[in-house]
C-alpha positions as semicolon CSV with decimal commas, in nm:
position;residue;x (nm);y (nm);z (nm)
1;M;19,781;6,212;19,641
2;K;20,051;6,433;19,493
3;I;19,923;6,363;19,142
4;G;19,569;6,457;19,245
5;F;19,691;6,787;19,389
6;I;19,888;6,868;19,072
7;L;19,587;6,786;18,854
8;L;19,368;7,011;19,069
9;L;19,614;7,301;19,029
10;L;19,630;7,251;18,653
11;C;19,250;7,250;18,622
12;L;19,216;7,568;18,828
13;N;19,490;7,739;18,626
14;S;19,334;7,645;18,290
15;A;18,989;7,764;18,405
16;A;19,132;8,098;18,515
17;F;19,321;8,133;18,186
18;A;19,006;8,055;17,986
19;Q;18,812;8,324;18,173
20;E;19,092;8,576;18,124
21;T;19,109;8,501;17,751
22;Q;18,732;8,538;17,719
23;Y;18,748;8,871;17,906
24;L;19,031;8,998;17,686
25;D;18,867;8,901;17,357
26;S;18,540;9,077;17,436
27;S;18,685;9,406;17,562
28;L;18,980;9,474;17,331
29;I;18,973;9,821;17,178
30;Q;19,165;9,940;16,873
31;L;19,277;10,287;16,985
32;S;19,405;10,502;16,702
33;G;19,457;10,870;16,652
34;V;19,686;11,160;16,580
35;V;19,927;11,339;16,813
36;I;19,948;11,716;16,756
37;S;20,137;12,005;16,909
38;E;19,949;12,249;17,128
39;E;20,155;12,538;16,995
40;N;20,076;12,522;16,624
41;L;19,844;12,218;16,586
42;E;20,102;12,045;16,366
43;P;20,134;11,664;16,377
44;M;20,411;11,536;16,603
45;P;20,610;11,278;16,404
46;Y;20,758;10,974;16,581
47;T;20,593;11,040;16,918
48;T;20,626;10,754;17,167
49;I;20,291;10,611;17,279
50;F;20,320;10,371;17,575
51;D;20,045;10,167;17,742
52;K;20,151;10,179;18,106
53;T;19,902;9,912;18,210
54;Q;19,990;9,652;17,945
55;I;20,361;9,754;17,934
56;R;20,380;9,788;17,557
57;G;20,382;10,072;17,312
58;V;20,416;10,205;16,961
59;I;20,577;10,496;16,782
60;A;20,367;10,734;16,575
61;D;20,449;10,769;16,206
62;Y;20,573;11,078;16,022
63;Y;20,222;11,229;16,027
64;G;20,170;11,168;16,402
65;F;19,929;10,877;16,342
66;F;19,930;10,580;16,579
67;S;19,725;10,266;16,644
68;L;19,736;10,046;16,955
69;V;19,525;9,765;17,102
70;V;19,417;9,855;17,458
71;L;19,172;9,756;17,731
72;P;18,919;9,987;17,899
73;G;19,086;10,172;18,187
74;D;19,440;10,147;18,047
75;T;19,666;10,447;18,100
76;I;19,838;10,565;17,782
77;L;20,148;10,791;17,800
78;F;20,249;11,022;17,516
79;S;20,605;11,156;17,508
80;F;20,802;11,367;17,264
81;Y;21,135;11,544;17,317
82;G;21,087;11,906;17,422
83;H;20,726;11,845;17,525
84;K;20,564;11,743;17,852
85;T;20,472;11,378;17,888
86;S;20,094;11,353;17,899
87;S;19,859;11,071;17,981
88;Y;19,522;10,949;17,860
89;I;19,297;10,696;18,034
90;V;19,088;10,481;17,802
91;P;18,721;10,525;17,905
92;D;18,535;10,228;18,056
93;S;18,210;10,332;17,889
94;L;18,306;10,264;17,526
95;S;18,049;10,066;17,331
96;G;18,246;9,975;17,019
97;S;18,575;9,799;16,959
98;R;18,734;10,098;16,784
99;Y;18,805;10,442;16,923
100;S;18,984;10,741;16,768
101;I;19,136;11,040;16,944
102;I;19,330;11,356;16,869
103;H;19,583;11,404;17,148
104;M;19,750;11,740;17,208
105;I;20,099;11,760;17,363
106;E;20,208;12,070;17,555
107;T;20,548;12,229;17,491
108;D;20,786;12,204;17,784
109;T;20,997;12,513;17,842
110;I;21,298;12,476;18,063
111;N;21,544;12,765;18,086
112;L;21,889;12,638;18,172
113;P;22,188;12,862;18,234
114;S;22,424;12,888;17,939
115;V;22,749;12,693;17,945
116;D;23,061;12,798;17,757
117;V;23,269;12,504;17,640
118;Y;23,631;12,566;17,550
119;P;23,874;12,320;17,386
120;W;24,152;12,402;17,633
121;P;24,181;12,228;17,969
122;S;24,316;12,534;18,154
123;R;24,368;12,910;18,122
124;E;24,742;12,859;18,071
125;D;24,681;12,630;17,772
126;F;24,441;12,887;17,628
127;A;24,699;13,168;17,671
128;R;24,970;12,959;17,501
129;A;24,738;12,868;17,209
130;F;24,633;13,232;17,172
131;V;24,991;13,358;17,158
132;E;25,100;13,089;16,909
133;M;24,793;13,133;16,690
134;E;24,838;13,245;16,331
135;P;24,561;13,488;16,239
136;Y;24,321;13,376;15,971
137;E;24,313;13,548;15,636
138;D;23,990;13,717;15,557
139;A;23,786;13,581;15,268
140;L;23,838;13,883;15,042
141;R;24,220;13,864;15,050
142;R;24,217;13,488;14,991
143;A;23,978;13,529;14,694
144;Q;24,195;13,808;14,545
145;R;24,504;13,587;14,572
146;E;24,329;13,283;14,418
147;L;24,184;13,490;14,130
148;S;24,502;13,680;14,055
149;G;24,633;13,682;13,699
150;E;24,927;13,455;13,789
151;N;24,711;13,183;13,942
152;L;24,456;13,191;13,659
153;A;24,737;13,172;13,397
154;F;24,893;12,878;13,583
155;V;24,561;12,688;13,594
156;A;24,488;12,767;13,228
157;A;24,830;12,637;13,120
158;R;24,762;12,301;13,283
159;L;24,424;12,250;13,111
160;D;24,379;12,086;12,774
161;G;24,230;12,286;12,490
162;D;23,949;12,040;12,412
163;A;23,615;12,013;12,589
164;S;23,714;11,706;12,791
């Protein structure tokens, strides 16, 4: 009796799998396209394209081109740093097995308050470092010292006379 029940479950499972495979083979769509910026219509290199329904994705190439196998009704997410994540739903009414799109991504503007980062842990450490600091030479004085007659004569004395 147990063996009969197990065989029944296996038959039902294989029949369901065969129907699912048949459904998948007939409705697969090769979705390809280019991702561009809304701001200047330039291609967006290395954009992440993610099929939320199938839980898989691809990354666009340097020219913003991508290609992905999807099913009708799948939700595709496009994301790029500094731009809003946008979605695209694959139409159910497609007749062919290939579909091309041009997808535009909108720039995301977030104004954050500025943050000043200092290398000192406290005001007292800053005050001590400021007092002990040796002021930098300006570039003109350093160049005059390096190009003085004494330095140039010293360097010339150490060089050989031949071209090597």
